[in-house]
C-alpha positions as CSV (number, residue, x, y, z in Angstrom):
1,X,-17.3,0.7,32.0
2,X,-14.2,0.7,29.8
3,X,-14.0,3.2,26.9
4,X,-15.0,1.7,23.6
5,X,-12.3,1.6,21.0
6,X,-13.3,2.9,17.7
7,X,-11.5,2.6,14.4
8,X,-10.2,5.9,13.0
9,X,-12.1,7.5,10.2
10,X,-10.8,6.3,6.8
11,X,-8.4,8.6,5.0
12,X,-9.7,10.2,1.7
13,X,-8.7,8.3,-1.4
14,X,-5.4,9.4,-2.8
15,X,-5.5,11.1,-6.2
16,X,-2.4,9.4,-7.6
17,X,-0.3,6.5,-6.4
18,X,2.8,5.0,-8.0
19,X,2.8,1.2,-7.7
20,X,0.8,-1.9,-8.5
21,X,-2.0,-3.6,-6.5
22,X,-1.4,-7.3,-6.4
23,X,-2.2,-10.4,-4.3
24,X,0.8,-11.5,-2.3
25,X,0.9,-15.2,-1.7
26,X,3.4,-16.7,0.8
27,X,4.2,-19.3,3.4
28,X,4.4,-18.2,7.0
29,X,7.1,-20.7,8.0
30,X,5.2,-22.5,10.7
31,X,5.7,-26.3,10.2
32,X,2.1,-27.2,11.2
33,X,0.3,-24.3,9.3
34,X,-2.0,-25.0,6.4
35,X,0.5,-23.3,4.1
36,X,3.4,-25.7,4.9
37,X,2.4,-28.0,2.0
38,X,2.9,-25.1,-0.4
39,X,-0.6,-25.5,-1.9
40,X,-2.8,-23.3,0.4
41,X,-0.7,-20.2,0.8
42,X,-1.6,-17.1,2.9
43,X,-2.9,-14.3,0.7
44,X,-3.0,-10.5,1.3
45,X,-3.6,-7.7,-1.1
46,X,-0.7,-5.2,-1.2
47,X,0.5,-2.1,-3.0
48,X,3.9,-2.9,-4.4
49,X,6.2,0.0,-5.1
50,X,10.0,0.6,-5.3
51,X,12.2,3.1,-3.6
52,X,15.9,3.3,-4.4
53,X,15.6,0.1,-6.4
54,X,14.1,-1.8,-3.5
55,X,10.6,-3.3,-3.7
56,X,8.4,-2.4,-0.8
57,X,4.8,-3.5,0.1
58,X,2.0,-1.8,1.9
59,X,-0.8,-4.2,3.0
60,X,-4.2,-2.9,2.1
61,X,-7.5,-3.4,3.9
62,X,-10.4,-4.7,1.9
63,X,-12.1,-1.3,1.9
64,X,-8.9,0.3,0.4
65,X,-8.3,-2.0,-2.5
66,X,-10.6,-0.4,-5.1
67,X,-9.5,3.2,-4.1
68,X,-5.8,2.4,-4.3
69,X,-6.2,0.4,-7.5
70,X,-8.0,3.4,-9.1
71,X,-5.3,5.8,-7.9
72,X,-2.6,3.6,-9.5
73,X,-4.5,3.6,-12.7
74,X,-4.8,7.4,-12.7
75,X,-1.1,7.6,-12.1
76,X,-0.3,5.4,-15.1
77,X,-2.7,7.4,-17.3
78,X,-1.2,10.7,-16.1
79,X,2.3,9.4,-16.7
80,X,1.4,8.2,-20.2
81,X,-0.1,11.7,-21.0
82,X,3.0,13.4,-19.7
83,X,5.3,11.2,-21.8
84,X,3.2,11.8,-24.9
85,X,3.5,15.6,-24.3
86,X,7.3,15.3,-23.8
87,X,7.6,13.2,-27.0
88,X,5.7,15.8,-29.0
89,X,7.9,18.6,-27.6
90,X,11.0,16.6,-28.5
91,X,9.7,16.0,-32.0
92,X,9.1,19.7,-32.5
93,X,12.5,20.6,-31.2
94,X,14.2,18.1,-33.5
95,X,12.1,19.3,-36.4
96,X,13.1,22.9,-35.8
97,X,16.8,21.9,-36.0
98,X,16.5,20.1,-39.2
99,X,18.4,21.7,-42.0
100,X,16.3,22.7,-45.1
101,X,17.2,20.5,-48.1
């Protein structure tokens, strides 16, 4: 009896991910495919991110979508908090340099 192939255990959810979860719609290019009319396109959920000004995609399985979307939301929240802290530090630095009138 042949060995049964099993799917590897799912990876733990990432804490933070930079990118955006979106639905990618496209034509496959086959002339007889249902997508050839441009109406019924193929859809897949992907993580879109950029590296060196080039957009890249990672296709997501159905069981990954919610976890990855939550990780991208945590990244945006952490980035916003970090920017707020940096803005406050800059404001204090500028205020310390202001000449008394």
